[in-house]
C-alpha positions as CSV (number, residue, x, y, z in Angstrom):
1,X,39.1,21.5,15.9
2,X,37.5,23.1,18.8
3,X,36.4,19.7,20.3
4,X,36.9,17.7,23.4
5,X,37.6,13.7,22.5
6,X,36.6,11.2,25.3
7,X,39.5,8.7,26.2
8,X,37.6,7.0,28.8
9,X,33.6,7.8,30.2
10,X,33.3,6.3,33.7
11,X,30.0,4.6,34.9
12,X,28.0,7.1,32.8
13,X,28.7,10.5,31.2
14,X,26.1,12.6,29.7
15,X,25.5,16.1,28.0
16,X,23.4,18.2,30.2
17,X,21.8,21.4,30.0
18,X,18.7,22.9,32.0
19,X,16.3,20.7,30.2
20,X,13.5,20.9,28.3
21,X,10.6,22.2,30.2
22,X,6.8,22.2,28.4
23,X,6.7,18.7,26.8
24,X,4.7,16.6,29.7
25,X,1.5,16.8,27.4
26,X,3.3,14.4,25.0
27,X,5.3,12.2,27.6
28,X,8.8,13.7,27.3
29,X,9.8,14.7,30.8
30,X,12.2,17.6,31.4
31,X,15.5,16.0,32.3
32,X,18.7,18.2,32.4
33,X,21.3,18.5,34.7
34,X,20.4,16.2,37.9
35,X,22.5,18.9,40.1
36,X,21.3,22.4,38.3
37,X,23.5,24.2,40.9
38,X,26.7,22.6,40.0
39,X,25.8,22.8,36.3
40,X,25.1,26.5,36.5
41,X,28.2,27.3,38.9
42,X,30.5,25.4,35.9
43,X,28.5,27.4,33.2
44,X,29.4,31.2,35.3
45,X,33.2,30.0,36.2
46,X,33.8,30.0,32.3
47,X,31.5,32.6,31.1
48,X,28.9,30.8,29.6
49,X,25.3,31.3,29.4
50,X,23.7,29.4,31.9
51,X,21.7,27.2,29.1
52,X,24.9,25.9,27.6
53,X,25.5,22.2,27.9
54,X,28.0,20.7,30.3
55,X,29.2,17.1,30.8
56,X,27.4,15.2,33.5
57,X,30.0,12.7,35.0
58,X,28.6,10.3,37.1
59,X,31.0,8.9,39.9
60,X,34.2,10.0,38.2
61,X,36.5,8.2,35.8
62,X,36.1,11.0,32.8
63,X,39.2,11.0,31.1
64,X,39.2,13.5,27.8
65,X,41.7,15.2,25.6
66,X,41.7,18.9,24.4
67,X,41.8,19.5,20.6
68,X,42.5,22.9,21.2
69,X,43.2,25.7,23.8
70,X,40.3,25.9,26.4
71,X,39.1,26.8,29.3
72,X,36.9,24.5,31.8
73,X,35.4,24.3,34.9
74,X,35.1,21.2,37.1
75,X,31.8,21.3,39.8
76,X,29.9,19.5,41.8
77,X,30.9,16.0,43.7
78,X,34.6,16.5,45.7
79,X,36.4,14.3,43.0
80,X,40.0,15.0,42.0
81,X,41.0,16.6,38.6
82,X,44.0,16.1,37.1
83,X,45.2,18.1,33.7
84,X,48.4,16.1,32.3
85,X,48.8,14.5,35.9
86,X,48.9,18.0,37.9
87,X,45.8,18.3,40.3
88,X,43.7,21.4,39.6
89,X,41.2,23.4,41.9
90,X,37.8,22.4,41.6
91,X,35.0,25.3,41.4
92,X,37.8,27.0,39.6
93,X,38.5,28.4,36.1
94,X,41.2,26.1,34.6
95,X,43.0,26.4,30.9
96,X,43.8,23.1,29.2
97,X,46.1,23.2,26.4
98,X,45.7,21.5,22.9
99,X,46.7,17.9,23.4
100,X,46.7,18.0,27.2
101,X,44.2,15.7,29.1
102,X,41.9,15.9,31.9
103,X,41.1,13.1,34.4
104,X,38.5,13.2,36.9
105,X,38.9,10.2,40.1
106,X,36.1,8.7,41.7
107,X,34.6,11.4,44.4
108,X,35.1,11.0,47.9
109,X,31.7,12.7,48.7
110,X,28.7,13.2,46.4
111,X,28.0,11.4,43.1
112,X,27.9,13.7,40.3
113,X,30.6,16.0,38.8
114,X,29.9,18.8,36.2
115,X,32.4,20.1,33.5
116,X,32.0,23.0,31.5
117,X,34.0,24.5,28.5
118,X,33.5,27.9,27.2
119,X,31.3,27.8,24.6
120,X,29.5,25.0,25.8
121,X,29.0,21.1,24.4
122,X,27.5,21.3,20.8
123,X,25.2,18.5,20.1
124,X,22.2,18.5,18.5
125,X,19.2,20.3,20.0
126,X,16.0,18.2,20.3
127,X,12.8,19.4,21.3
128,X,14.7,23.0,22.5
129,X,17.6,20.8,24.4
130,X,20.6,19.0,23.9
131,X,20.2,17.2,27.5
132,X,20.5,13.3,27.4
133,X,16.9,11.7,28.8
134,X,18.1,8.4,29.7
135,X,14.5,7.1,30.3
136,X,13.0,8.5,26.9
137,X,16.2,7.8,25.2
138,X,15.9,11.5,24.0
139,X,19.0,13.7,22.7
140,X,22.6,12.3,22.6
141,X,23.6,8.9,23.3
142,X,25.8,8.4,26.7
143,X,29.3,9.6,25.9
144,X,31.5,6.3,24.6
145,X,34.9,6.0,23.7
146,X,36.3,8.2,21.3
147,X,33.6,10.5,21.0
148,X,34.6,14.2,19.7
149,X,32.4,16.5,21.7
150,X,32.1,19.8,19.5
151,X,32.7,23.0,21.6
152,X,30.0,25.9,20.4
153,X,29.6,29.3,20.8
154,X,27.1,29.7,24.0
155,X,29.3,32.5,25.6
156,X,28.1,35.4,27.7
157,X,30.0,37.8,29.7
158,X,32.8,37.0,32.1
159,X,31.8,36.2,35.7
160,X,33.3,38.8,38.7
161,X,35.7,35.8,39.8
162,X,37.5,32.7,38.5
163,X,36.6,30.4,41.7
164,X,33.6,29.8,43.8
165,X,32.5,28.0,46.6
166,X,31.6,24.7,47.0
167,X,27.9,24.4,48.7
168,X,27.4,22.7,52.3
169,X,26.8,19.3,52.7
170,X,23.0,19.4,53.6
171,X,21.7,17.1,56.6
172,X,18.1,16.8,55.8
173,X,16.1,17.5,52.5
174,X,13.0,19.9,52.7
175,X,9.9,18.6,51.6
176,X,6.3,19.5,51.6
177,X,3.5,16.9,52.3
178,X,0.9,16.2,49.6
179,X,-1.0,15.9,47.4
180,X,-1.8,12.0,48.7
181,X,-0.6,12.3,51.9
182,X,-4.0,11.5,53.3
183,X,-3.6,8.1,51.8
184,X,-1.2,7.2,54.4
185,X,-1.6,7.0,58.0
186,X,-0.6,9.1,60.9
187,X,2.6,6.9,61.6
188,X,3.5,7.0,58.2
189,X,3.7,10.8,57.8
190,X,5.7,10.7,61.0
191,X,8.2,7.9,60.0
192,X,8.9,9.9,57.0
193,X,10.5,12.2,59.1
194,X,11.6,10.4,62.4
195,X,13.6,7.9,60.7
196,X,16.9,7.7,58.4
197,X,16.4,6.5,54.7
198,X,19.1,4.4,53.4
199,X,19.9,4.9,49.4
200,X,20.0,2.0,47.6
201,X,21.9,0.7,44.3
202,X,18.9,0.9,42.6
203,X,19.1,4.3,42.1
204,X,19.7,6.4,38.7
205,X,19.0,9.8,36.9
206,X,15.0,8.7,37.0
207,X,15.0,8.2,40.7
208,X,16.3,7.1,44.1
209,X,14.8,4.3,45.8
210,X,14.9,4.5,49.5
211,X,15.0,2.0,52.1
212,X,13.9,2.3,55.9
213,X,13.6,0.1,58.5
214,X,9.9,0.6,59.0
215,X,8.0,1.0,55.9
216,X,5.2,3.6,55.0
217,X,1.6,2.1,55.6
218,X,-1.3,3.5,53.3
219,X,-4.4,4.2,55.3
220,X,-6.1,4.0,51.8
221,X,-6.0,1.0,50.1
222,X,-7.9,1.8,46.9
223,X,-6.3,1.9,43.1
224,X,-5.4,5.3,42.2
225,X,-5.8,6.8,39.0
226,X,-2.5,7.4,36.6
227,X,-1.6,11.2,37.3
228,X,0.8,13.7,36.7
229,X,4.6,13.6,38.4
230,X,7.1,16.3,39.0
231,X,10.8,16.5,40.0
232,X,11.2,15.7,43.6
233,X,8.0,13.4,44.1
234,X,8.1,10.9,46.7
235,X,6.2,8.2,45.2
236,X,5.7,5.3,47.6
237,X,4.8,1.6,46.0
238,X,3.1,-1.5,47.6
239,X,6.3,-2.0,49.3
240,X,5.8,1.1,51.8
241,X,9.5,2.2,50.5
242,X,9.9,5.7,48.9
243,X,11.5,6.5,45.5
244,X,12.6,10.0,45.3
245,X,12.5,11.2,41.6
246,X,15.0,13.1,39.6
247,X,15.7,14.5,36.4
248,X,14.5,11.9,34.5
249,X,11.3,10.7,36.0
250,X,8.6,9.6,34.1
251,X,5.9,12.3,33.3
252,X,3.3,10.1,35.3
253,X,2.6,7.6,37.9
254,X,-0.1,5.6,39.5
255,X,1.5,5.2,43.3
256,X,0.5,8.0,45.9
257,X,2.9,10.8,46.4
258,X,3.3,11.4,50.1
259,X,5.2,14.3,49.9
260,X,7.5,16.5,47.3
261,X,11.1,17.5,48.0
262,X,11.3,21.2,47.4
263,X,13.4,22.6,44.3
264,X,15.9,23.8,46.7
265,X,17.1,20.5,47.9
266,X,17.0,18.7,44.5
267,X,20.6,19.7,44.0
268,X,21.9,18.0,47.0
269,X,19.4,14.9,46.4
270,X,21.3,14.4,43.1
271,X,24.7,13.9,44.9
272,X,23.5,11.1,47.2
273,X,25.3,8.3,46.8
274,X,23.9,4.4,47.2
275,X,24.4,3.2,51.0
276,X,24.1,6.8,52.1
277,X,21.7,7.7,54.8
278,X,18.7,10.9,54.5
279,X,16.5,12.2,56.7
280,X,13.4,14.7,55.5
281,X,12.3,17.8,57.0
282,X,8.8,19.2,56.7
283,X,8.6,23.0,55.5
284,X,5.2,25.1,55.5
């Protein structure tokens, strides 16, 4: 049987690919891997198509058994990967034999790890994607003990190398102001860039709640009609503490968005852990 059997999931483990864009008009978000760069890197290392489904492991704790000889790769957060107790390299192509077990520890940096297997995770496609959307409950359920994950045939040509270079740690996330930055005072716009923001415990695949020493104050107190939301939106509720929308964000919202984190910075944002601090830097 070409499958991986889940023996332990850790805090949260879901199936993710590159998401299901184009369905916002019916209330369905894109979803997909929160850290697309790590997801894509894992697929390249095992010779998969970029759209092949991987496992997104939140804060380690995954333990699975291979039911066949497989090629796998683990990228993303700096966790320790072991196969039958022997430590393995991250960002490298690994061989796991039938009956062997792979384990991921809690990471020392970052939040989300990505495990790719050659051929991809073959769960049912919903609206063009195999991704688990934790907000809308579309796609496969989060993994549980005993889940048998069939492996498919989303293979591509072999990569040029069997190892990759982990990304560098970003000191700041790049943003562009708008579309509703004019709803905030000049001081609020300055504060967004000048003061550090702490990632709170109230964070998940939907978004990251941030806490700053001084909240962002509005210049306009009117009610805002509900409008579309995009990945990376920094929406500011009445508390003045912004929320950074991640992969499973709602498609609409009624609070003003002061700025949007650039697409290139969203993989770094997806690795922010509760208690870590982040700065924003405006571009353009």
